[in-house]
N, C-alpha and C positions, 0 to 999 in steps of 0.2 A: 436747100434750106428755104429759099424763097417760095418754091412750090409748096413746101410743107406749111409755111405760113398761110398761103392762099387756101390750102386744103381745109383750114379751120372754118372757112366760110361755107363748107359743104358738109353734110352729115356723112359719117363714116359707117359703113355697113359691116366692117370687119376690123378686128384689132390689128395694130401694126405688127409686121413680121419682125423676127429677130434680125439684127444686122448680119451681113454676110462677111465672115472674117476674111475669106480669100480675096475680097475686093477692097478691103479696108486698109488704107494707107496707114492709119493710126496704129494698126496692129502689125503690118508688114514692114514698117519703118519705125520701130520703137524708139530709136535714138533721136530721130527728128521730133517725134511726138513728145518725148520726155523733156527735150530741150526747150520746148515752147514756154514752159512755166518758170524757167530760171530759178528753181527753188533748191536744186542740188548741184553744188559746184563740181562734184565728181564727174558729172556728165560733160564738163567743159575741160577736162584734163587733156593736155596735148597728147596726140597720138605718138606711139614709139618712133623715135627718130625725128619728130617734128620739133622745130625750135619754138619754144613757148613765147607767146606775145608778152609784152610788158605787163599787161594787166593780169595774165595768168601767173607770171612769176610773183607778182605782188600778192594776189589773193590766195595762192597756195603756200605763202610764207607765213607761218604762225607768228613770226617776230616782226612782221611788217609794221611800218610806221602808220598808226591810225590816221594821222593827218593826210598821208598820201592816199589811203583808202577812202577817206571822206571826200577828198578832191575828185577821186574817180567817180564816186556816187553823185557828185554835183555837176559832172561834166555833161552839159546838155546835148552836145553833138555826139556823144559816145553811144554805142549800141545799148539800147535800154535794158537788154538782158544782163549785160555786164554791170550796169548801174544797179540792177536788182541784186545781183550777186554781191556787189560791194556793200549794199545796205544790209544784206544778210550777215556778212562778215562783221559789220559793226554791231548789229543787234545781238549776235551770239556773245559778244564781249561786253554787253551792257552799255554800249556807247550810243549816243543820240543819232537819229537818222532824220531826214526831212519828213515831217509829219504830213500825212494825207497826200503824198505825192503819188499820182497814178502813172505807172510806167508802161502798162500794157493791159490788154484784154484777150481772153481766149474764150471762144464760144464753141461748144460741142453739142451737136444735135443728131440724135439717132434717127436715121431715115429708114425706109423700108429696105433699101439696098445697101446700107452701111452707115457710116458715121461721117458727117462733115465736121471738120475741125478747122476753125479760122482764128488766126491770131494777128493782132496789130499792136504796134508799139509806139510810144511817144516820139521816137526818132523817125517815124514814118515807115519803118520796115513792116512787111506783111508776109505771113506764111499761111498757106492753105494746104491741108491734107484732105483731098476731096474723096467722097465715098466711092467714086469710080476708080480710084487709084491714081488720079492726076495729082501732081505736086506743083505748087507754085511757091518758090522761095525768093521773094523780093528782098534781098539783103542790103539793097540800097534803096532809098526812097524813090518811088515811081510817081512822077507828076500826075499821071492820070488817076492815081489812087488817092491823091492827097486830100481832096475834099471829103470823100467818103470815109477815109481813115479818121479825119478830124471830127466828122459828125458822129462816128461811133464812139470815139474816145470821150467826146462831150456828153453823149447820152450815158455812157458808162460812169463818168464822173458824177453825173447827177444822181445816179442810183447807188453810189458807193455806200451811203449810209444804211442801205438795206442789206448789204453783204455781211456774211458771217466769217470770222476767221476759219481758215481751212487748212487742215493737215492732209496733204495729198498722198494717196496710196498709188505708187507707180503702177501703170497699166490698168487702173480702174476706170473703165469707160462707162458712160451713161448706158442704161439698158433700153430695151424697146420702148418707144414712146416717151423717152426721157430727154432732158436737155440740161446743160450746165453752163453757167456763165462765171468765169473766174476773173478776178481783178488781181493784177500784179502790182503791188504797191510797195513803197519804201518800208512800210510797216509789216509786210509779209503778204502771203496769199489770203484772199477772201473769195468766197463763192456763194452762189445760190444755185440750187439744183432741184429738180422735181419733174413733174409731168410737163411736157413741152407746152401743152395747151394752157396750163395754169400759169406758167411763166410768161407766156405771150400776153395773157389777159391782166397780169399784174401791172399796176400803174408805174412801178419802178423798173422792173426788168423788161416789160413789153417793149418800150421804146428802144432799149439797148439791143434787144434781139432783132427788132426791125431794122435798125441801123446796121447791124452785123450782116443781115441778109442783103441789104442794099450794097454793102461793100463786096460781099460774095458775088453778086451779080456783075459789078464792075470788073472784078478780077477775072472771073470766068469768061466774060465777054472779050477781054483783052488778049486771052491766050487761045482762042479758038483757031 
């Protein structure tokens, strides 16, 4: 992704090639990809024989106490994706949620060799589905990532007003030369997508994509 940003400084003599599905983790590990957005609770259902976590028992209970769900949504140290699911539970029932609360960001950039998908969350967790097939699942905060995660979330928060409500279609990836930036908020999913070059030059999404690329560089450097 960082190289893709740098390539904008050079003229391109040929159009980008289509992503290569065989090397694309976003396609070969669909459950991981779908779970990044925390917009469908079905993907978080306990596996057969697995003891459900307390939050799973709560959110899969249609008769759950809304006060308990709101407490889950407000729990700062909780997995941000769980908080997003709790907010969704509340919204579906017409109950108030924390307004304007950013819980995570997902950046998807179509490269010549596949798609880079990077996610970072308010609790410090990071997930990377690299176009090479490499996976990074930092499901506990990593101190080495903290500054870059915060910088990306701050850049994303500054651009939230430019995002549009987004109803995601499972498995719908950006096409060649395209990119998408998604905001996971207590109010629901928002996104901006289009030509990568246009988003980079946009005064709102450009800084957010640059910050995402800098986090990507930190993460990939740490796992070499």
